[in-house]
N, C-alpha and C positions, 0 to 999 in steps of 0.2 A: 341490891339484895344479894346475899351470899348463898343462895340455895338454887337448885334447879327446879323444874316443874313438878317433881315428885316429892319435894320437901326433904331434901338430903343436904346436910351440911358436912363439910370435911375439915378435919383438923389434922395437923402434922406435927411431928416432934422428932428431933434427933436423939431424944433421951429415953422416952418410955411410951407404952400404950396408954397409960393413965393420963399423961400430959396431952397426948394426941386427942383422947376422948374429951378431956376438959376443954380443949381448944374448939372442938367440933360443937359441943353444947354451948359454949360461950357465943359462937357465931349464931347458933339457932336462937339464943336468947336476945341477941341484938335485933333479930328480925321479928320475933314473936313476943318479946317482953319476958320478964323474969317470973311469971306466975308458975306454980308447981306443974310440971309436966313429966311424962315418961318418954324416953327415947329408946329405940332399938339401936345398939351400937354394933357395927361391923368393923372388925380389925383386919388390917393388911400390913404387910411389910415390904419395903423396897430395899434392894441391895445394889451395890455397884460391882460390876465384874472385877474379880480379883480381890475383893474385900468382903468382910462380913456385913451383917445388917447395917444399913446406913440411915434408914428412916422408918419411923413408925407412923402408920396412917389409920385414922379412925373416921368412920362415917356415922353420923347421927341421923336417924330417920324417925319420923313421927312428929311428936310435939303436940299430940292430941290431949 
């Protein structure tokens, strides 16, 4: 299972927040099936010292 006990799935992308969110929801659908659901998406970013933004991170919560 790709979720923790709270129902949170994480997606990452070096390209965009949209791709990171897509990846997070895809992981949720692997666990829950692909029935219509709504997710709350939290966006974060990671950087490497000495450079600009290096990774987009999205967490999908819910799935109710």
